[in-house]
C-alpha positions as a Python dict, from the first residue, in 0.01 Angstrom:
ca = {
    (1, 'M'): (0, 0, 0),
    (2, 'N'): (115, 332, -101),
    (3, 'I'): (197, 613, 125),
    (4, 'T'): (61, 932, 32),
    (5, 'S'): (5, 1094, 377),
    (6, 'D'): (133, 1174, 721),
    (7, 'E'): (-110, 964, 849),
    (8, 'E'): (-81, 656, 636),
    (9, 'L'): (295, 705, 720),
    (10, 'Y'): (219, 672, 1115),
    (11, 'A'): (22, 389, 1029),
    (12, 'A'): (266, 178, 833),
    (13, 'V'): (546, 272, 1112),
    (14, 'D'): (344, 158, 1343),
    (15, 'R'): (281, -209, 1178),
    (16, 'M'): (644, -215, 1173),
    (17, 'R'): (730, -140, 1479),
    (18, 'K'): (508, -398, 1615),
    (19, 'A'): (644, -663, 1391),
    (20, 'G'): (981, -572, 1497),
    (21, 'T'): (1074, -562, 1104),
    (22, 'D'): (1046, -427, 781),
    (23, 'L'): (726, -559, 593),
    (24, 'A'): (739, -660, 236),
    (25, 'E'): (589, -412, 83),
    (26, 'Y'): (798, -122, 265),
    (27, 'E'): (1173, -84, 311),
    (28, 'V'): (1306, 171, 584),
    (29, 'K'): (1606, 307, 589),
    (30, 'S'): (1782, 584, 851),
    (31, 'A'): (2044, 735, 574),
    (32, 'A'): (2186, 879, 814),
    (33, 'G'): (2577, 831, 662),
    (34, 'G'): (2434, 920, 299),
    (35, 'F'): (2230, 736, 34),
    (36, 'P'): (2189, 368, 80),
    (37, 'K'): (2346, 166, -182),
    (38, 'S'): (2089, -100, -177),
    (39, 'I'): (1843, 146, -314),
    (40, 'P'): (1866, 51, -662),
    (41, 'D'): (1801, -322, -567),
    (42, 'T'): (1514, -238, -389),
    (43, 'I'): (1363, -45, -654),
    (44, 'S'): (1419, -366, -870),
    (45, 'A'): (1270, -579, -640),
    (46, 'F'): (957, -355, -592),
    (47, 'A'): (899, -312, -958),
    (48, 'N'): (971, -707, -1000),
    (49, 'T'): (716, -786, -738),
    (50, 'C'): (397, -605, -632),
    (51, 'G'): (503, -255, -611),
    (52, 'G'): (602, -93, -249),
    (53, 'T'): (729, 196, -57),
    (54, 'I'): (1085, 321, 48),
    (55, 'V'): (1125, 503, 343),
    (56, 'L'): (1420, 758, 375),
    (57, 'G'): (1492, 893, 732),
    (58, 'I'): (1378, 632, 979),
    (59, 'S'): (1603, 405, 1199),
    (60, 'E'): (1484, 71, 1244),
    (61, 'K'): (1755, -36, 1443),
    (62, 'E'): (1681, 217, 1716),
    (63, 'G'): (1319, 119, 1699),
    (64, 'F'): (1173, 324, 1416),
    (65, 'V'): (1239, 672, 1516),
    (66, 'P'): (1258, 974, 1275),
    (67, 'V'): (1646, 1056, 1215),
    (68, 'Q'): (1732, 1388, 1308),
    (69, 'D'): (2055, 1491, 1036),
    (70, 'A'): (1894, 1328, 711),
    (71, 'D'): (1998, 1548, 426),
    (72, 'I'): (1627, 1515, 267),
    (73, 'K'): (1714, 1794, 8),
    (74, 'T'): (2033, 1533, -127),
    (75, 'L'): (1862, 1237, -58),
    (76, 'Q'): (1546, 1325, -250),
    (77, 'S'): (1780, 1352, -545),
    (78, 'K'): (1954, 1077, -576),
    (79, 'L'): (1625, 848, -518),
    (80, 'A'): (1467, 1019, -816),
    (81, 'Q'): (1859, 940, -980),
    (82, 'A'): (1815, 606, -882),
    (83, 'A'): (1515, 519, -1058),
    (84, 'R'): (1594, 725, -1381),
    (85, 'E'): (1989, 596, -1402),
    (86, 'L'): (2043, 303, -1229),
    (87, 'V'): (1793, 67, -1299),
    (88, 'E'): (1690, -61, -1630),
    (89, 'P'): (1399, 25, -1753),
    (90, 'P'): (1386, 340, -1540),
    (91, 'Q'): (1091, 369, -1329),
    (92, 'A'): (880, 660, -1269),
    (93, 'I'): (847, 650, -884),
    (94, 'D'): (616, 918, -681),
    (95, 'I'): (845, 1063, -403),
    (96, 'L'): (706, 1273, -128),
    (97, 'V'): (837, 1456, 172),
    (98, 'L'): (632, 1388, 488),
    (99, 'Q'): (646, 1453, 835),
    (100, 'F'): (725, 1186, 1100),
    (101, 'G'): (649, 1379, 1428),
    (102, 'S'): (826, 1721, 1366),
    (103, 'V'): (1097, 1556, 1132),
    (104, 'P'): (1088, 1552, 738),
    (105, 'V'): (1120, 1192, 595),
    (106, 'I'): (1144, 1116, 227),
    (107, 'V'): (921, 867, 76),
    (108, 'A'): (942, 698, -251),
    (109, 'N'): (617, 475, -403),
    (110, 'V'): (759, 223, -665),
    (111, 'R'): (482, 108, -881),
    (112, 'E'): (496, -241, -1003),
    (113, 'A'): (632, -288, -1386),
    (114, 'P'): (394, -361, -1687),
    (115, 'V'): (485, -730, -1772),
    (116, 'R'): (662, -609, -2089),
    (117, 'E'): (918, -405, -1858),
    (118, 'K'): (1026, -750, -1645),
    (119, 'P'): (1248, -771, -1521),
    (120, 'C'): (1377, -456, -1415),
    (121, 'Y'): (1736, -469, -1288),
    (122, 'V'): (2022, -266, -1161),
    (123, 'R'): (2214, -135, -1449),
    (124, 'K'): (2625, -185, -1340),
    (125, 'L'): (2473, -559, -1235),
    (126, 'G'): (2309, -657, -1562),
    (127, 'Q'): (2057, -832, -1611),
    (128, 'M'): (2118, -1181, -1489),
    (129, 'G'): (2296, -1071, -1153),
    (130, 'G'): (2106, -704, -1106),
    (131, 'S'): (1723, -866, -1130),
    (132, 'F'): (1578, -874, -782),
    (133, 'V'): (1256, -982, -645),
    (134, 'R'): (1084, -883, -284),
    (135, 'T'): (1080, -1176, -15),
    (136, 'G'): (985, -1132, 295),
    (137, 'D'): (1125, -807, 431),
    (138, 'G'): (1431, -820, 181),
    (139, 'D'): (1527, -794, -209),
    (140, 'H'): (1694, -1120, -312),
    (141, 'K'): (1851, -1205, -654),
    (142, 'M'): (1657, -1383, -900),
    (143, 'S'): (1720, -1720, -1018),
    (144, 'L'): (1793, -1766, -1385),
    (145, 'Y'): (1460, -1979, -1392),
    (146, 'E'): (1260, -1680, -1308),
    (147, 'I'): (1461, -1426, -1528),
    (148, 'D'): (1356, -1648, -1791),
    (149, 'R'): (1003, -1681, -1723),
    (150, 'F'): (987, -1311, -1679),
    (151, 'I'): (1155, -1258, -2058),
    (152, 'E'): (893, -1528, -2180),
    (153, 'N'): (622, -1322, -2043),
    (154, 'Q'): (698, -1017, -2228),
    (155, 'H'): (623, -1186, -2553),
    (156, 'R'): (271, -1286, -2652),
    (157, 'S'): (356, -1676, -2701),
    (158, 'A'): (597, -1878, -2549),
    (159, 'R'): (704, -2144, -2823),
    (160, 'N'): (858, -2412, -2591),
    (161, 'D'): (568, -2659, -2683),
    (162, 'A'): (702, -2622, -3049),
    (163, 'A'): (1068, -2720, -2990),
    (164, 'V'): (1139, -3038, -3211),
    (165, 'V'): (1229, -3356, -3000),
    (166, 'P'): (1573, -3418, -3119),
    (167, 'D'): (1580, -3834, -3060),
    (168, 'A'): (1206, -3870, -3128),
    (169, 'T'): (1056, -4007, -3487),
    (170, 'L'): (705, -4026, -3612),
    (171, 'S'): (674, -4393, -3474),
    (172, 'D'): (744, -4263, -3124),
    (173, 'L'): (365, -4155, -3182),
    (174, 'D'): (45, -4341, -3084),
    (175, 'R'): (-89, -4449, -3435),
    (176, 'N'): (-456, -4472, -3264),
    (177, 'L'): (-430, -4111, -3080),
    (178, 'L'): (-283, -3975, -3400),
    (179, 'E'): (-569, -4097, -3646),
    (180, 'G'): (-800, -3962, -3394),
    (181, 'W'): (-657, -3641, -3363),
    (182, 'L'): (-613, -3646, -3769),
    (183, 'S'): (-1012, -3733, -3839),
    (184, 'H'): (-1143, -3498, -3573),
    (185, 'A'): (-886, -3206, -3684),
    (186, 'R'): (-1033, -3246, -4026),
    (187, 'S'): (-1400, -3286, -3947),
    (188, 'T'): (-1409, -2947, -3685),
    (189, 'T'): (-1186, -2696, -3859),
    (190, 'L'): (-1295, -2490, -4145),
    (191, 'G'): (-1075, -2388, -4453),
    (192, 'R'): (-830, -2609, -4639),
    (193, 'T'): (-732, -2851, -4355),
    (194, 'G'): (-956, -3128, -4566),
    (195, 'A'): (-706, -3064, -4885),
    (196, 'V'): (-369, -3126, -4722),
    (197, 'G'): (-212, -3423, -4634),
    (198, 'D'): (-152, -3583, -4273),
    (199, 'E'): (217, -3471, -4265),
    (200, 'E'): (144, -3115, -4388),
    (201, 'L'): (-171, -3076, -4121),
    (202, 'M'): (104, -3211, -3850),
    (203, 'V'): (325, -2950, -3955),
    (204, 'N'): (84, -2675, -3949),
    (205, 'R'): (-42, -2768, -3636),
    (206, 'R'): (282, -2828, -3469),
    (207, 'V'): (256, -3198, -3401),
    (208, 'A'): (581, -3261, -3595),
    (209, 'A'): (848, -3029, -3697),
    (210, 'V'): (1120, -3072, -3964),
    (211, 'D'): (1458, -3065, -3752),
    (212, 'D'): (1820, -2907, -3881),
    (213, 'G'): (1878, -3218, -4051),
    (214, 'G'): (1602, -3201, -4267),
    (215, 'I'): (1430, -3483, -4074),
    (216, 'L'): (1044, -3430, -3960),
    (217, 'R'): (1029, -3550, -3570),
    (218, 'P'): (749, -3476, -3354),
    (219, 'T'): (733, -3147, -3098),
    (220, 'V'): (700, -3136, -2750),
    (221, 'A'): (350, -3068, -2830),
    (222, 'G'): (309, -3307, -3051),
    (223, 'I'): (498, -3586, -2782),
    (224, 'M'): (296, -3525, -2507),
    (225, 'A'): (-27, -3501, -2646),
    (226, 'L'): (-8, -3790, -2873),
    (227, 'G'): (315, -3959, -2789),
    (228, 'R'): (314, -4358, -2716),
    (229, 'Y'): (544, -4276, -2401),
    (230, 'P'): (692, -3930, -2379),
    (231, 'Q'): (857, -4006, -2048),
    (232, 'K'): (1134, -4203, -2291),
    (233, 'F'): (1224, -3844, -2364),
    (234, 'F'): (1147, -3632, -2079),
    (235, 'P'): (1147, -3845, -1771),
    (236, 'R'): (973, -3582, -1532),
    (237, 'L'): (733, -3442, -1774),
    (238, 'D'): (444, -3662, -1569),
    (239, 'V'): (235, -3638, -1274),
    (240, 'V'): (368, -3727, -926),
    (241, 'F'): (12, -3810, -712),
    (242, 'T'): (67, -3846, -351),
    (243, 'S'): (-158, -3935, -30),
    (244, 'Y'): (-22, -3784, 315),
    (245, 'P'): (-159, -3893, 655),
    (246, 'S'): (-151, -3567, 799),
    (247, 'P'): (-188, -3213, 668),
    (248, 'H'): (181, -3139, 666),
    (249, 'K'): (438, -3327, 440),
    (250, 'G'): (691, -3524, 609),
    (251, 'E'): (491, -3635, 894),
    (252, 'V'): (412, -4023, 941),
    (253, 'D'): (99, -4206, 1042),
    (254, 'E'): (63, -4441, 1338),
    (255, 'V'): (314, -4703, 1182),
    (256, 'G'): (560, -4489, 1046),
    (257, 'K'): (427, -4452, 716),
    (258, 'R'): (459, -4105, 537),
    (259, 'F'): (287, -4205, 232),
    (260, 'V'): (-85, -4362, 192),
    (261, 'D'): (-37, -4389, -159),
    (262, 'S'): (197, -4267, -435),
    (263, 'A'): (228, -4279, -751),
    (264, 'N'): (434, -4162, -1064),
    (265, 'V'): (157, -4128, -1360),
    (266, 'D'): (307, -4155, -1695),
    (267, 'G'): (157, -4142, -2061),
    (268, 'P'): (84, -3882, -2302),
    (269, 'I'): (-158, -3621, -2172),
    (270, 'P'): (-513, -3765, -2230),
    (271, 'Q'): (-347, -4093, -2038),
    (272, 'M'): (-220, -3888, -1765),
    (273, 'V'): (-553, -3686, -1710),
    (274, 'V'): (-758, -4025, -1681),
    (275, 'E'): (-484, -4189, -1436),
    (276, 'T'): (-439, -3925, -1186),
    (277, 'V'): (-787, -3886, -1142),
    (278, 'R'): (-853, -4249, -1087),
    (279, 'A'): (-560, -4214, -826),
    (280, 'V'): (-725, -3929, -663),
    (281, 'S'): (-1069, -4117, -672),
    (282, 'R'): (-936, -4445, -507),
    (283, 'N'): (-827, -4247, -246),
    (284, 'M'): (-1076, -4010, -131),
    (285, 'K'): (-1420, -4152, 58),
    (286, 'H'): (-1740, -4213, -140),
    (287, 'G'): (-2025, -4150, 101),
    (288, 'A'): (-2333, -4349, 74),
    (289, 'I'): (-2664, -4157, 97),
    (290, 'V'): (-2997, -4346, 64),
    (291, 'R'): (-3291, -4115, -34),
    (292, 'G'): (-3581, -4324, -76),
    (293, 'A'): (-3492, -4627, -302),
    (294, 'L'): (-3215, -4482, -442),
    (295, 'R'): (-2803, -4482, -310),
    (296, 'E'): (-2594, -4216, -445),
    (297, 'D'): (-2197, -4134, -388),
    (298, 'V'): (-2065, -3828, -185),
    (299, 'P'): (-1710, -3775, -268),
    (300, 'D'): (-1486, -3577, -93),
    (301, 'Y'): (-1376, -3421, -402),
    (302, 'P'): (-1574, -3330, -753),
    (303, 'L'): (-1436, -3573, -1004),
    (304, 'P'): (-1520, -3330, -1267),
    (305, 'A'): (-1372, -3032, -1068),
    (306, 'V'): (-1056, -3264, -1029),
    (307, 'R'): (-1001, -3379, -1417),
    (308, 'E'): (-1021, -3027, -1482),
    (309, 'A'): (-748, -2909, -1283),
    (310, 'V'): (-534, -3192, -1370),
    (311, 'A'): (-594, -3107, -1731),
    (312, 'N'): (-506, -2757, -1686),
    (313, 'A'): (-197, -2804, -1537),
    (314, 'L'): (-56, -3045, -1753),
    (315, 'M'): (-185, -2801, -2045),
    (316, 'H'): (-33, -2482, -1932),
    (317, 'R'): (283, -2596, -1738),
    (318, 'D'): (622, -2491, -1818),
    (319, 'Y'): (773, -2694, -2130),
    (320, 'S'): (1100, -2474, -2124),
    (321, 'A'): (1412, -2657, -2080),
    (322, 'D'): (1432, -2544, -1748),
    (323, 'G'): (1115, -2659, -1654),
    (324, 'Q'): (1147, -3004, -1792),
    (325, 'G'): (1272, -3137, -1490),
    (326, 'T'): (964, -3071, -1261),
    (327, 'P'): (652, -3261, -1285),
    (328, 'V'): (306, -3184, -1207),
    (329, 'L'): (233, -3244, -839),
    (330, 'V'): (-86, -3378, -721),
    (331, 'D'): (-89, -3372, -343),
    (332, 'M'): (-380, -3542, -130),
    (333, 'Y'): (-409, -3435, 262),
    (334, 'P'): (-691, -3538, 529),
    (335, 'D'): (-841, -3203, 504),
    (336, 'R'): (-751, -3048, 99),
    (337, 'L'): (-620, -3133, -240),
    (338, 'E'): (-360, -2955, -440),
    (339, 'V'): (-255, -2932, -820),
    (340, 'S'): (68, -2758, -830),
    (341, 'N'): (262, -2737, -1216),
    (342, 'P'): (541, -2544, -1293),
    (343, 'G'): (511, -2194, -1464),
    (344, 'G'): (266, -1934, -1327),
    (345, 'L'): (25, -1768, -1493),
    (346, 'F'): (145, -1645, -1848),
    (347, 'G'): (164, -1296, -1966),
    (348, 'S'): (-50, -1009, -1805),
    (349, 'L'): (-301, -1280, -1669),
    (350, 'T'): (-364, -1245, -1307),
    (351, 'V'): (-586, -1487, -1045),
    (352, 'D'): (-855, -1231, -1009),
    (353, 'R'): (-928, -1236, -1377),
    (354, 'L'): (-927, -1643, -1444),
    (355, 'G'): (-1265, -1735, -1533),
    (356, 'K'): (-1365, -1395, -1683),
    (357, 'K'): (-1426, -1228, -2022),
    (358, 'G'): (-1067, -1201, -2151),
    (359, 'G'): (-932, -1394, -1862),
    (360, 'T'): (-745, -1663, -2072),
    (361, 'A'): (-365, -1669, -2224),
    (362, 'S'): (-198, -1957, -2323),
    (363, 'R'): (192, -2040, -2263),
    (364, 'N'): (146, -2333, -2499),
    (365, 'Q'): (-43, -2246, -2764),
    (366, 'F'): (31, -2517, -3005),
    (367, 'L'): (-22, -2770, -2702),
    (368, 'A'): (-404, -2629, -2668),
    (369, 'R'): (-510, -2652, -3003),
    (370, 'I'): (-404, -2999, -3051),
    (371, 'L'): (-550, -3105, -2745),
    (372, 'E'): (-878, -2945, -2850),
    (373, 'D'): (-891, -3257, -3078),
    (374, 'V'): (-762, -3539, -2904),
    (375, 'P'): (-1080, -3797, -2849),
    (376, 'Y'): (-1012, -4015, -2556),
    (377, 'A'): (-1222, -4234, -2284),
    (378, 'D'): (-1217, -4022, -1994),
    (379, 'Y'): (-1203, -4202, -1650),
    (380, 'D'): (-1584, -4252, -1606),
    (381, 'G'): (-1600, -4387, -1936),
    (382, 'S'): (-1764, -4128, -2121),
    (383, 'T'): (-1607, -4046, -2475),
    (384, 'G'): (-1500, -3663, -2538),
    (385, 'R'): (-1212, -3391, -2557),
    (386, 'V'): (-891, -3354, -2303),
    (387, 'V'): (-977, -2975, -2320),
    (388, 'E'): (-1217, -2704, -2459),
    (389, 'N'): (-970, -2467, -2458),
    (390, 'R'): (-1224, -2183, -2413),
    (391, 'G'): (-1109, -2008, -2098),
    (392, 'S'): (-1423, -2253, -1926),
    (393, 'G'): (-1164, -2468, -1701),
    (394, 'I'): (-1193, -2232, -1395),
    (395, 'P'): (-1594, -2143, -1471),
    (396, 'T'): (-1627, -2548, -1487),
    (397, 'I'): (-1449, -2614, -1148),
    (398, 'N'): (-1645, -2315, -937),
    (399, 'R'): (-1986, -2493, -1099),
    (400, 'E'): (-1889, -2857, -1010),
    (401, 'L'): (-1796, -2693, -656),
    (402, 'A'): (-2107, -2507, -607),
    (403, 'D'): (-2316, -2828, -723),
    (404, 'A'): (-2161, -2991, -458),
    (405, 'L'): (-2206, -2702, -182),
    (406, 'M'): (-1816, -2665, -169),
    (407, 'E'): (-1628, -2366, -127),
    (408, 'R'): (-1434, -2220, -444),
    (409, 'P'): (-1083, -2365, -482),
    (410, 'I'): (-813, -2156, -369),
    (411, 'L'): (-596, -2022, -648),
    (412, 'R'): (-219, -1920, -625),
    (413, 'S'): (11, -1783, -882),
    (414, 'T'): (407, -1711, -855),
    (415, 'L'): (636, -1669, -1106),
    (416, 'D'): (749, -2039, -1111),
    (417, 'E'): (412, -2220, -993),
    (418, 'F'): (35, -2220, -1029),
    (419, 'D'): (-165, -2396, -742),
    (420, 'I'): (-529, -2492, -707),
    (421, 'T'): (-604, -2586, -391),
    (422, 'F'): (-974, -2771, -306),
    (423, 'R'): (-1078, -2797, 73),
    (424, 'H'): (-1225, -3129, 187),
    (425, 'R'): (-1609, -3155, 195),
    (426, 'R'): (-1732, -3015, 524),
    (427, 'M'): (-2048, -3233, 539),
    (428, 'T'): (-2106, -3534, 708),
    (429, 'E'): (-2281, -3865, 534),
    (430, 'A'): (-2614, -3749, 733),
    (431, 'E'): (-2598, -3372, 590),
    (432, 'G'): (-2535, -3551, 247),
    (433, 'A'): (-2864, -3558, 134),
    (434, 'G'): (-2834, -3217, 24),
    (435, 'Y'): (-2512, -3281, -177),
    (436, 'S'): (-2647, -3325, -574),
    (437, 'K'): (-2790, -3100, -751),
    (438, 'G'): (-3126, -3308, -770),
    (439, 'N'): (-3105, -3372, -403),
    (440, 'V'): (-3089, -2946, -352),
    (441, 'E'): (-3384, -2895, -582),
    (442, 'E'): (-3597, -3135, -379),
    (443, 'A'): (-3492, -2989, -43),
    (444, 'V'): (-3566, -2605, -224),
    (445, 'L'): (-3923, -2754, -329),
    (446, 'A'): (-3987, -2919, 10),
    (447, 'Y'): (-3884, -2578, 156),
    (448, 'F'): (-4167, -2391, -66),
    (449, 'T'): (-4420, -2655, 41),
    (450, 'E'): (-4340, -2585, 379),
    (451, 'H'): (-4375, -2185, 347),
    (452, 'E'): (-4630, -1977, 175),
    (453, 'S'): (-4336, -1797, -4),
    (454, 'A'): (-3977, -1749, 35),
    (455, 'S'): (-3680, -1518, -115),
    (456, 'T'): (-3314, -1605, -245),
    (457, 'S'): (-3172, -1514, 97),
    (458, 'E'): (-3395, -1701, 300),
    (459, 'V'): (-3373, -2030, 75),
    (460, 'A'): (-3014, -1976, 78),
    (461, 'K'): (-2995, -1957, 457),
    (462, 'A'): (-3197, -2235, 515),
    (463, 'S'): (-2993, -2475, 290),
    (464, 'G'): (-2664, -2347, 392),
    (465, 'M'): (-2571, -2254, 17),
    (466, 'S'): (-2422, -1908, -95),
    (467, 'T'): (-2705, -1667, -247),
    (468, 'K'): (-2571, -1711, -577),
    (469, 'T'): (-2631, -2081, -578),
    (470, 'A'): (-2958, -2069, -406),
    (471, 'R'): (-3072, -1822, -681),
    (472, 'R'): (-2946, -2076, -957),
    (473, 'Y'): (-3168, -2331, -834),
    (474, 'I'): (-3473, -2103, -793),
    (475, 'K'): (-3406, -1981, -1162),
    (476, 'D'): (-3439, -2357, -1317),
    (477, 'L'): (-3771, -2414, -1091),
    (478, 'L'): (-3887, -2124, -1261),
    (479, 'D'): (-3793, -2214, -1584),
    (480, 'E'): (-3962, -2578, -1535),
    (481, 'G'): (-4272, -2368, -1407),
    (482, 'V'): (-4256, -2525, -1073),
    (483, 'L'): (-4225, -2181, -916),
    (484, 'E'): (-4366, -1860, -964),
    (485, 'P'): (-4199, -1512, -879),
    (486, 'I'): (-4392, -1222, -644),
    (487, 'G'): (-4320, -899, -729),
    (488, 'T'): (-4121, -681, -1005),
    (489, 'K'): (-3828, -858, -1151),
    (490, 'N'): (-3554, -655, -1006),
    (491, 'S'): (-3678, -556, -662),
    (492, 'P'): (-3484, -684, -369),
    (493, 'K'): (-3796, -798, -183),
    (494, 'R'): (-3909, -1033, -469),
    (495, 'R'): (-4053, -1366, -352),
    (496, 'Y'): (-4104, -1697, -493),
    (497, 'R'): (-4421, -1959, -451),
    (498, 'L'): (-4482, -2286, -592),
    (499, 'S'): (-4713, -2197, -890),
}
């Protein structure tokens, strides 16, 4: 949070005084001996992370008290010079002189740099040695992998998935997957796809490419989507599934076991998706709810949501040379399920924009396009495609969780990793009668049977659903003609009753 007033400065210093240290968003220097040499590092770190504020003229060592003899005019000039001349690209920072007590101090608000300008680095150290990120209360040099991810994000598309696999041949592609892909790609694409031969279509879609020696070989995208055994070339481009006995890695159960179950899931992406979902399924409880003459399974996690998370992780993960040594991780704990992939969100995409209009950006454009046309048998025996690639992944997950009366997942993206966490279903088996969509509709109808009328908020409160979810069920019943509205459409007091 930027500091723009004396009051905000007091509040920030009070927080740091209570913590006994700088915070991630603030860097405090006494500057009693002159302009601190580390300021360019901090400008770089703030610009590369989420922005932050530099405060000169307050001593952290003395308990966050103002420095009486700081040369405010010189510090102000040197700070502006550092932002303009000592870092690349130059940063526009807001420099203010505020009062802390009766003593003037320098406050500089550093904005987060646009994606196209990252990494911001200290000129004299160069990009590889002078790029910093802000972690905790300090500035830390970025790894070469992090710098490479920033450079990749400057471009609208990465091309790591289009790289040729040097040792692979077209015989390393699975014939059934390839023929299914060729057939589906031709039948669903307008244009001249039907007029070209198989190899030309494979080259056009980057399933294969000609190497420097003139030999047609599979690409990374081709081998991962359609290969017979991609791990022959990339041993760690797999999924590692682990079920833990406790909420913390490394802890053991009562007989000394660290894992309840673990497996390396190999094969092309369609196969890894199916086998990973099956591994999750066999390690979670499926409570049985008897309702009338029907018996219904109530799983800890909706498998369609799990499947979507795993497919997205394999499609959007980092396939660069630096990322090829890291698998997708699926970790199951007693209280949560985590799916993690190397490589954070691509380009300017943020967690807040996921699932919204325009909230999609593909690191692996060729792989994503190929997977759209790969028909396969899913974990439940149905047939379909691996991905839709329409930005529908997160909305699908949210919808499945809402139908299961579960909270939305926790999403976290850093420069080198993306995580999605599903929280364990809280309901007991006795409560589970309201779990499925059909059962919820029955419960809603029962509520209206017992009440002359009800509002959306009343239904939500009685059922434990969110207002948004309750509104969706009421709309379905309205569309079916089971319910009828009372009052005008946009009135907050609108109620409903059985028709």
